[in-house]
N, C-alpha and C positions, 0 to 999 in steps of 0.2 A: 799087649800092644807095645809098639815101639814108638816112644815119644822122644826119640833122640832129635837133636836139633836138625840133623840132616833130613830125617824123615818128615819132620814138621815142615821144613822149607819145601821139600818135594810136594808135600800135600797141598801146601798153599799154592805152589806153582801150578799144580794140576787143577785146582779150583779156579784160579785166574784164567787158565787156558780154556776151561769149559765156558766160563762167563763170556770170554772173548769170542768163542765160537758162536755162542747164542746171540750175542750182540751183532756179530758179523752177519749171522743169518737174518736177524731182524732188520738190520740195515739194508741188506740186499732185497728183503721183501718190500721194505718201504720204498727203496729206489725203484724197484720193479713196478710197484703200485703207482708211484708218481709218474714214472715213464708211461705206464698204461693210461693213467688219467690224462697226461699231457697229449698222448697220441689220440686218446678218445676225444678229448676236447678239440684237438685240431681236426679230427675227422668230423666231429659234429659241427664244428664251425664251418668247415669246408662244405659239409653236406647242406648246412643251413644256407650258406652263401650261394652254393650252387642252386639250391631249391629256390632261394629268393631271386637269384639272377634268372634262373630258368622260368620262374613264374612271371617275371617282368617281360621276358621275351615271348613267352607263350600268350601273354595277354595283349601283346602288340597286334595291331590290325594285320589281317592276312594280305600280304602284298599282291596276291592274285585276285583279291576281291575288292580292292579299293581303286579309286580313280585319283591319281596324284595331281592331275591338272585342275585348274579352277573350274568350278561348275556354274558360277554366276557371271552372266554376260549381259550387256545391254541388248534390248530388243529393237530391231529396226523396222520401220514401216515405210513401204514404198507405194507411190501412187500408181495410177493405171499406165503411166508412161515410163515407169521405172525410176522416177526421181525419188530421192530420200525425202519423205514427208516429216517424220518425227523419229526421235530416239527416246525410248522409254528406259529410264534407269531408276534404281533405288540405291540406297546405301549398300555398298559392297558389290554392285553389279555394273558400274560404269567402266566397262572394258569391252574391247572388240578383239576377236581372235586374229592373230597373225601367224603365218606359217614360217618355218625356218628359212625358206627360200626368199621370203620378203624382207628378212632382217638384214640391214646393212652390215658388212663385215666389221666396220669400225664400231658399231654398236655392240656386237658380240664381243669383240676384243676389249672394249672399254669395261664391260661388266666382268669379264673373266679377270682382267688385270686388277681390278679393285676389290672384287669379292672372293675370288678363288683362283689364284694364279696357277695352281697345279690341277685345275679342273679336268683337263684333257688326259691326264696321266693317272690320277688316283682312282681307287675303286669305290668311291663314295665317302670315304673318311680320309682326311689328311692329317696324319699323326704329327707332322712338323708344325702344322697350323695349331693343332691342339696344344702342343708343348709351348709354342710361342704365346698362345693365349693364357696358359697357366702362368708362365713367367711374367706376363703383363699384369695379371691379377696380383701376384706376389710383390712385384716391384711398383705397383700402382702406376703402370705405364698405359695410359688410355690409347696411345697410338699403336699399341702392339696388335690391335685388331682382334676379331673373334676367331673361334676355332671351327665354326660351322662351314661346311662346304655348300656350294650352290644346291647340291642334291639334298642336303639336310635342310636348308632353308625352304626348299620346295615342299618337303614333307611337313615341316613345321607349320607352314602357312595353310596347306590344303588338307592335311590329314589330322593335324593336332590343333587346328583352330587358331594358329598363331601363338600358341603358348600363353594365352591370356588367362588371368584368374588362377594362377598356379601357386601352391605353397612350395616350400623348399623341397620336400620329399617328392611331390608330384613333378617338380622340375627335373630332378635327377632321374626319375622313372622315364619321363618323356625323352630326356637326352639319350638314355640307354636304348630305348626303342627306336628313336630317330636314327641313331648310328647303325643299329641292327638292320632297319629297313633300308637305309641307304646302301648297305652292302648287298642286300637282297635285290633292290631295285636295279642296281647296275650289273647284277649277275644274271642277265637274261640270255640264255644260250641260243635262243632263236634269232637274236640280233647281233650284229657286230658291235664292238665297243663304240665305234664312232657313231653308229646309228642310235645307240642308247644315249650317248652324250648329247646328240642333236635334239632328241626328243625331250630330254630333261631340261635342256637350256630353253627350248621353245616354250615348254609349260611354265618355266620360271619367269620368263620375260612377259608372258601373258598374265601372270599372277600378281606381280609385285605392286605394292601401293606406291604411287609416285606423286602423292600430295593432292589435297583438295578433292578427295573422292575420285581421283584420276587413277585408274587401275590398268596396268599393262602398258607396254611401250607404244602401242598403236594410238590409244587415246591420248597419251602424253604428248606424242608428236603433234597431234592436232591442237591440244590445249595450249601448249607453250610456243609452238612455231607455226600453227595453222598449215601444217604439211602432212602428207602421208609419210608413214615411217620409212618407206623406201627412199624418200627424198632427203633424209637427214644427212648433214655433213659431219665431219669429225668433231668440230666444236660443239655442235648441238647434241651429238651422241654422248659426249662426256658430261654435259649438263644433266642429262637424264640419268646417266649412271651415277652421278653424284648425289641424287636425291634419296635413293633407296635406304641408306643407313638411318635416316631420320626424315621421313616424308614431310613432317610438319616444320621442323627446324631448318631443313635444307631446301624448302620450297623456293624455286628461283624467282617467283613473283614477290613473295612477302619477305624473303631473306636472301636476296641476290649476293650479298657480301659473303655470307657463310657458305652458300652453294659454290661460290667462286673459289674459296679455299679448298673445298673438297674436290672440285673439278680439277684444280691444279694438281692435286695428288693423283687423280685418275690419269691425267696426261703424263705425269712423271712415271707412274707405274708402266704405262704403255710404252714409253720410251725405253725404260730399263729392261722390260721384257721383250723388246724387239718388235713390237707391233707397229711402231711408227719410227721415222727417222727424225733427226733434229730439226730439219726444215719444216716438217709438218707440225712438230711440237711447237715451234716458235709461232708459226702461222695461226694455230689454234689459240694460243695464249693471247695473241693480239686481236682476236676477233671480238668486236663489240656485241657479243651475243645477247647480253642482258638488255640492251636497248631494244632489240627486236622483240624480246619476250614482253617487255612492257607495252610496246606498240600493239602486239597481238592481243594482249590482255585487255587493253582499252576497247578494242573492237569486239572481242568475244563477249564482253560483259553486256554490250548492247544487243547481242544475238540471243541472249538468254530469255526467250519469249515463252509465254505459256502455250500449252497445246491448243490447237484450234478446236472449234465446236465439233468439227467432223471427227477429229482424233478422239475427243472426249467420248463421243458416242460409239466410235469404233472399239475402243478399249472395253466398254461395257459389253458390247456384243461378243468380243473375243472371250471374255471371262464366262459369259453365259454359254457359249459354244463349247468351251473346254469342259464345263460342268455337264452339259446335256449330252455331248457326243462321246466324251472320253472319261466320264464319271469322276472328274476331279471335284474335290471340295472347293468351296469358294475361296478359302484361304490359300490352298495349293494352286488354284488356277490363277489367282492374283499374283502369287509369288513367281509362277512360271512366266507370266506376262511381263513382269518388270525385271526379272533377273535370269530368265531362261535362255537368253540369246536367240529368241525367235526371229524369224523373218516373216513379216506379215505383208501380204500384197493387197493393198486397199483398192477399192473400186472407184476412188475419187479421180475424176478427170480434172487435171489442174487448169486447163483452159476454161472449162465450164465453171469450175469453182471461182475462177478469177472474175468471170462475168457476173456471177451471182453476188459475190462480195462487193464488186464495184457498184452495182445498182442498188443493193440494199443499203450501202453506206453513202450513196450520193445524196447530199442534202437537198439538191434540186428536185428530188423525187418526193419531197414532203412539203406540205403547205405551211407547216409551222415547225418550230424546234423549241421544245420545252424540256425542263429537267426535273427529275426527282433526285433526291439525295439519300445517301446512306451516311449518317453522321454520328460520331461517337465522341463524347467528352467525359473525362474522368477527373474529378477534382477532390482534393483533400482539404477538409476544414481545419481550422486551427486546433480543434480538440482531437484531431487524428481520425475522425470519421471520414469515410470515403463515399462519394455520391457519383452515380453514373447517369448521364443524360444521352438521349438519342433523338432521331428525327421525329418520333411520335410525341416526345415532350415539346419539341419545337412546334409541331402542328397544333397541339392542344393550346399552347400559349397564343399562337396567332389567331386561333378561333375564339377562345374564351377570354384570353387576356387582352387581345387587341380588337376582338369583334370583327375580324376579317372573314370574308367568304373565301376561305382557302381550301383548295382541293388536293393539296399535296404536290402541286407542280409549280415550278418557278419559270418565269419567262426568260431568264438568263442565269449564268453562273454568278454574275455580279449581284443579282437580286437575291440569290440563295445565300451568298456570303454576307450580304447586308442583314438579312433576317437572322442568320446565325449569330452575328456579332451583337445584334440587338438583344437576342435572348441571353447571350452570355453576360451582357451588362446587367441583366436582371438577376441572374443567379450566382454570379461569381463576385466575391468581395475581395478587397485588397489583401486580407489575411489568408485567403485560399491559395492553394498551390495546385496548378494544373499538372496532373500526372501524365496525361496523354490526350491527344485529340486527332481525329482523322475524318476526312470527308471525301466521298466519292460521288461524282456526278454521273447520272444515267440519262441519256437522251430519251425523250418521249415524243411521240409514240414509238413503240418498239415494233420489230417485225422479225419474222423467221421465214425461211424458204427451204424447201426440200425438192430436189430434182432426182428423178429415178428413170431408169430404163425399164419400162413395164414388161418387156419380153424376158428379161433376166432377173428382175428384182434388184439390180445393182443400184445403190445410191451413188449417183455421180457427183453430186454437190449438196452441201448442207451448210446453212448458217443459222445460228441460234440467237442472233441479235445484231443490232447496229451499234457502232461506237467501238472504242478500244476495249479489247478483252485483256484484263489485267492478270488473271489467274487461270490455271487449269481447273477443270471440273467445276466451273461456275455455272450459274443459271443458264440452262440450254433451252431456249424457248421453242426449239424445233422438236425436241424429243422428250424432255422430262418436265415440261410445264403443260398442265391440262387447262384448256379453255373451252368455253361453250361454242359448239360448231355452227349453231344457227341453221339456216336453210340448206347448207351442204349436206346435212344429215338426212334430209328428206329422201334423197336417192337411196341411201343405204338401209334405212329402217322401214321405209314405206313403199316407194315405187319399185325398187328392184325386187323385193320378195313378192310383191303383188303380181308382177309379170312373170317372174321366174318359177314360182311355185303354186300360186293361188288363182290361176285362170284369168287374170286381167290382161289387157292389152294396152298399147298406147292410146287406143280409142276409147277405153273404158271411161265413163263419165261419173262425176260426183257433183252434188249440188253445192255451188259456192255461195254461201250465205253465212251470217253469224251462226256459230255452232257451239252448243253447250254440252259438256259431258260432266255429269256430277255438278260440282261447284265451280268448274273451270269453263270459262267462255273464251272461245278462240275467235280471233279476228284476223283479217289480212294485214300485210305489212304496209299497204298503201291506204290512203284515204279516198273517199269518193264513191263508195258503193261496192256492190258485189255483182258477179258476172253470171250467176245462175249455173246451168249445167256446163261443166268444163272437163276436158279429158285429162288423162295422165300426162299426155304430151304438153297440154297447156299448163298443167301444174308444174312441170319442169321448166318450160320456156319462160313463164311469168312468175315462177316461184310462189304459187298460190298455197297459202297456209291451210285453208279449209279443205282443199282437195287432198292435201297430204294427210291431214288428220282423219278425214272420212275414209280415205283409202286404207289407212292403218286399222281403223276401228271396224269398218264394214267388211273389208276383204281379207286383210292379212291377219288381224288380231295382234294385240300388243305383245304377247309372249313370243309369237312367231317372229315378229319384227325384231325383238330383242335378240333372239338366237341368231337370226340372219346377220345382223350387224356383227355379232361375235364371230361368225364364220368368215367374215371379211377381214378379220384381224384386229378388231377393236377390243382391247383388253381392259379398258378402264370403266366399263359399265358395272353397275351394282344393281342388286335386285330391285331397289327403289326406283330405278329408271324404267321399269316396266309399267308405264302409264301413258296416256294419250300424248303427253308432251314429247315423248320419244320421237314422234314424227317430225317435230320441228327442232330437234337437237337440244331440248330442254333436259339436261343431264345433271346428275348430282355432282359429279366430279369434273366432268368435261372430257376432252380428248386431246391427244397430241397431234401436232401437224404431221409428224412422221407417220403415225398410224392412219390418219385420214388420207394422206397421199398414197400410202400403201394400199388402202382399200379401193381408191379410185383406179389404181394401177390394175386391179383385177378386171375392171370394166375395159380398160385400155388393152388388156392382154387376153381378150376374148373369153373372159370368165375364169381364167386360170390364176390361182393364188400363188404368189411367190413372196416369201417373207423378205422384207427389206434387207439387203445384204451390203454390209460395209466392207467386206473383204472377199477375195476369191479363194485364197488358200493361205495356210500357215505352214511354215517349215520349222523344224527344230534346228538347234545350232549346228547339226551335222548335215543339214540340207535335206532331211527326210520330210516329205509332206505328211503332216499329221491330221490336217483337216482340209478338205477340198469342197467348197460350197458350189462349185460349178457342176458337180454331179447331182445336186439336189433336183428332184423331179417336181414340177409344179403340180398343184392339186386343182382339179376342176371343181370349183365351188359354185359356179353360175353357168347356165347354158350360154353357149356362144351367141345364140340368137338373142337372148336377153341383153347381153353386153352390147350387141350391135344396136338394138332398139333404143337402149338408154343413150348410147353414143349419138345416135341420130337426133334424139330430142335435145341433148345438151349442145350439139352442134348448132341447132336452131336458136338456142338461148343466147348464143354469141353473135347472132345475126340481127339486123334491125327488123323487128316484127312488132305488131300491135294486136292486142287481144280483140277477138270478134265481139264487138259491143257497140251499142248506140249511145250509151250514157257514161260508161266508165273507160277512162283512158289509162291503159296499162301496157307498158312496153316490155320487151324482153330485157332480162336483167344483167346480161353479161357482155353487152356490145362494147363496153369500154375496154375490155381485155382483148378484143379481137385484133389480130395483125394480119397483114396481107401475105398471100403466096403460099399458104399451108393450110391443110385441113386441120380443124381444131374443134374441140368440144370441152365444155366445162360447166361448172356450177358455182355460183356465188353464195355467200351466206353473211348475214348481218344479225347480231343478237339484239335483244331488247335494249333500248336506250343507247344503241350504237356503241357498245363497249368492246365488241369483238367483230372484226371483219375478215372474211375469208374469200379466197378464190382458188379452186382446184380444177385444173384443166389439163388436157393432153392433146398430143398430136400423134401421127404414126411413129414418131421417134421417141418422145419423152412425155413424162407426166410431171407436172410441177404444182406444188401447193404453197400458197403464201397465207400467212396469218399476220394481222397487225392489230395493235391495241396498246393500252397503257398497262404497265406492270401492276399497278394498284387499282386497276379496273375503272379508272376515270372514263367518263363518256368522251367519245371522239367528236361528237357534234350534238348539240341540244338546241333545237330551233326555238323552244320556248324561253330558255334562259339566256340564249345567245352564247353559251359556252362553246368554245371551239378548240379542240386539241388535235387537229389533223384532218378532220373530215372523214368521209366514208367511202371514197372512191380511189384514193391514191394507190392502194394496193393493187388494183387492176392495172394501173399504169405501169407499175413496177413489173408485174407479171408479163405484160405485153412487151416491155422493153427487153427483159431477159430472154423471152422466147424469140423475139425478133432477131436478136444478136446470135443466139446459139443455133438458129436455123439458116443462117446465111450460107448460101451455096448449096443448100440441100433441095432436091427435087421433091415434089409432092406426090406420093403414091396413093393418097386418099385412104379412107377407111374401107377396107375390103369387105364387101357384103357377103355373108354366108349364103350357101345355096338354099338353106331352108327359110329364107326371108322372101316374102311375096308382098305384092301391092294389091290394095283393093279400095274402091270408093266407099266411104261411109259418111253418115251424118255426124258432124262434129258435136252435136248436142246430145245425141243418144248413144253414139258409138256403134250404131247398127247400120244395116244396109239402107240406103236412102230411098225415100219415096218422092213423089213429085213435089210435095210441099217443102222438102228440105232445100230444094233449089230456089224456092220462092220466099225464103225467110226475109223479113222486112230489112234486116241488117245486111243483106246480101246472101249469096248462096252459102248454105251451111254444109255443103258437100266438099269433102277433101279427099285426097288420095293418101291413105295411111299405109304404114308398113306393119306386117304381121309375121309372126313365126308360123310356119306351115301347121295347119290343124287348128289354128286359133281364129281364123277369119270368121266373123259373125255370120249367122244364117238367118237371124230374125230381122224384120224390117223395123224402121224407126217408128216408135210409138209416141214421140213427143211433138211431131208436126202434124197438122192437118194437110189435106191435099192442096190447099191454097196458101200454105206457108205460116199459118198461125201456130203458136206454141201451146201445147197442152201440159200444164204443170201438174204433177201429181197432187192430190188433195192435201196430203200432209205437209206440202211445201208451199201452198198457195199464199199463205200470209207472210212469207218471208220477202224482204225487200231486196230484189235483185234485178239485174238487167232483163231477165226473162219475164218479169212481172208485166212489162209493157206489151207482152204478146200472149197474155193469158186468155184463153177462150173456154167457154163451156158449150158443148154442142146440144142443141135443142132435141134433135132426133137423130137416130142412126141413119146412115146413108148406105147405099149399095157399093160405094167406092171401097174396094178392098184395101187400098192404100191409106184410107182415112180412119184413124182410131175412133172408137165410139166414146160417148160421154154424156154430159147433162146438157141443159139449155145453154145457148150461146150468149155470152156477154162480151161485147167488143170494147176493149179499153180505148181511152182517149188517144193513145198513140198507136193504135192498131194499124194494120195495113189497109190499102185501098179496098173499097167495098166490091170492086170488080173481082169476080171469082175466075179462077182458071177452069177451063173446060178439059175434058178428058183428052181432047185432041192436042192440047198444048203439052207437048212432051219435053222433058228436060234435055239439056244437051247430053249427047252420048259420050263425048270425050271426057276423060278424067281431068279434074281441075287440081292444080297444085295449090298448096297452101300459100296464101298471100299475106298472112298476118305476121 
């Protein structure tokens, strides 16, 4: 080996060189690895960022499947003459759609100038505005404005729910999607850029919140200026444009000073951007616009009235129709009604409604005016406990504490206040704190009225009470209050089905006397005795209770009468109502005036049922008809002949007639409702103790139903105690006055008799063909000319009269005390007279006819006699 210095140094150099090469290689590998890792990281980061960004965009709504305009609009209701009746709104729907062509140029320019000055040129995103907004955030400059374009604001409001309840990450996601969709929305190849811009701006101006649940510029124009949007001037346009940045804080009613500052900026921008010249700028600045706003506000506050009784019931029917006809859930139907921008065409006739309202609310139509109260008092005692009092506590105090005979009614508001203060002095001490107190006065007696066109089912007018209506959806006595119908129900449950389905005629007779079924004894409404055999016609004309009950029990049967009433549209019956009292309207729950009037309209409409209709059609916000009730076909639920026969009997009840009797004075029950110059028919009803009074009648034009009574069921008149809360006849006066007014100028076409109605002479006591004795009844001729449906004219002869006029009362009825008792005979021996019924021995009563007998030669008059009772 060579270990010379030279060799050693060379060896060392070689070794160093080798290590250097290794290190160099290692360093290169490390650098390459680092570069690789860096590139990989950048790639992964970019991939992740791309994926994240792509995911955000992919999760954005499909621009082709969304509606960027507002979906919630106010619903409008128009009456029969095209007048606006009501506007239905809920939170978020108080807007009305306006087209681009209706928008004033100044209004368009004002919004563009303050919200998005490059609106007409950008493609949905304005990068200059974004940079300006970022700079404002960095420099804390609140005047820099936002970066969102009008297109983005539209998407934010209608696609992203206004951006409410967002976290920071959700906000960034929404912003990305908003910008992406803005580009997509404005890139519509099938439309020109200008058309797209017009569409976006129109939707935006229909969307924006302009303070106090005032949405869109059309409603704002009315709210602040009582103008249509087309009538706004420059100054007014800039007031509205100034609101949108902060609808609450810039409301021109509550914050006119702040709105004025923002409005000045709007005008300045319009001047700077060339939309107006200096002259118009100065003129607008000098306009005392805020004075006008305050004046309009003071007037509009007084116009904020509750919906009418008619509108209350109409909205119920609309919801029901949407559910039944279009399969909406109740929740969705209600939402559509109040925020779907529907146009509802009501059947209300404003002229007829005005007459009804005037007469129902005319104090001169009531014999007395009393008041019930709804009173609430909340007090806090010194120990912190809270006690509530109401009108029932007051009533208990007056009865038990004061020993007063108090029925819940006060003679005046002053008397009510006096009693309230008296009670407060008893229960409130000095250390108590009154947390709240309210009192409402309700006129008594109350009344409701329903007016319909029987041929169409249209409800032309309706009122659910008298006195001021203070809230929407309050007690509607016409539709959602059930009361006992009294004798008006005799027609529906007893007489109508008897004639229509079970072989009876107007001449069919039933024995009028005290009548017991089970434990229930029925009596007539009047005092002074019973009439003996009486026909269905008499039962209607004189409202005979026993005739109605016997007709139901003997001819119709209770279950059949129950079902028949239901077929006429009575929906409030319950199984327990299937009892003899059904004939007299003795019901568990009662009935509504609306359904009673609807049922009588079947009779007025020749037996055809039409459900009471409050509207003719409904259009959606685009004008498409979604429901049309005019196409509904009526259902024949009663023979036209039956309807006419009932009409003729009820016509007679409104004329002055007296029952065929020698001892009982009973007159027709509805003459007080009669008015001159028009054919009319109707039936009255009064419940036990005079708590409910009714009259439902009709003409060839209208059917009208009136109910009256006290809300808490106090008696209207008590002859025994002397209590008087309105009497029992004023409702007929109101009905007469309403019908007189609404028929002014109309000709009387009469009630058209169907071809299958014929006339025939019958005995009024038996309902059969007369014999000679029927003409010789001691009380006068018992022969009348009656109407029959073809095929129902009796063929048998009278079995209740002898040939000389005596009455033969069947054996099971002989002990009953009636007018016919005075003409009871028993025949000793049979005779050869074929017209004379056979029987037992003759016993002539003390008030019997003359002993002179008629001979066979004495023939009755041949001509037919008209009824004279």
